[in-house]
C-alpha positions in Angstrom: -7.1 15.1 -15.4 -3.3 14.5 -15.1 -1.6 11.6 -16.0 1.7 9.9 -15.0 3.5 8.0 -17.6 6.0 5.1 -16.6 8.0 4.8 -19.5 9.9 1.7 -17.9 6.7 -0.3 -17.7 4.7 1.4 -20.4 1.8 2.2 -18.1 -0.5 5.0 -18.0 -1.5 6.3 -14.6 -4.4 8.6 -13.3 -2.2 11.1 -11.0 -5.0 11.6 -9.1 -5.8 7.9 -8.4 -2.1 6.4 -8.5 -0.8 4.6 -5.6 1.2 1.7 -3.9 -0.7 -0.7 -5.8 0.5 0.8 -9.0 4.0 -0.5 -8.6 6.1 2.8 -10.0 8.1 3.3 -7.2 10.5 1.1 -8.5 10.9 3.0 -11.8 13.7 5.6 -11.7 12.7 9.4 -11.8 14.1 10.0 -15.1 11.6 7.5 -16.6 8.5 8.9 -15.2 6.4 11.5 -16.9 3.7 13.8 -15.5 1.2 15.3 -18.2 -2.3 16.6 -18.6 -2.3 16.2 -22.6 -5.0 13.9 -23.0 -4.3 13.5 -26.8 -0.8 12.4 -25.9 -1.7 9.8 -23.5 -4.4 8.3 -25.7 -1.7 8.1 -28.6 0.7 6.4 -26.4 -2.3 3.9 -25.3 -3.0 3.2 -29.0 0.7 2.0 -29.5 2.2 0.2 -26.9 1.2 1.7 -23.6 -1.7 0.4 -21.5 -3.7 2.0 -18.7 -2.8 0.8 -15.0 -5.8 -1.3 -13.9 -4.9 0.1 -10.1 -5.6 3.4 -10.7 -8.9 3.9 -12.7 -10.8 5.0 -9.6 -10.1 6.3 -6.0 -8.2 3.4 -4.2 -9.8 2.8 -0.4 -8.0 1.6 2.7 -9.3 -0.7 5.2 -8.8 0.6 8.7 
């Protein structure tokens, strides 16, 4: 699984499920990082980063 790390807000997103409600669009591109390294992401989470609550599962749309 891929991850998207927002270094501005210190949030870890699941690339597959990240969406508008995650709020990362305000983060400059140079403060965004994509990775598939689970060990790296877990290390960040043990420090000061947290998993985004909005993209742990697929987001649904109401139409």
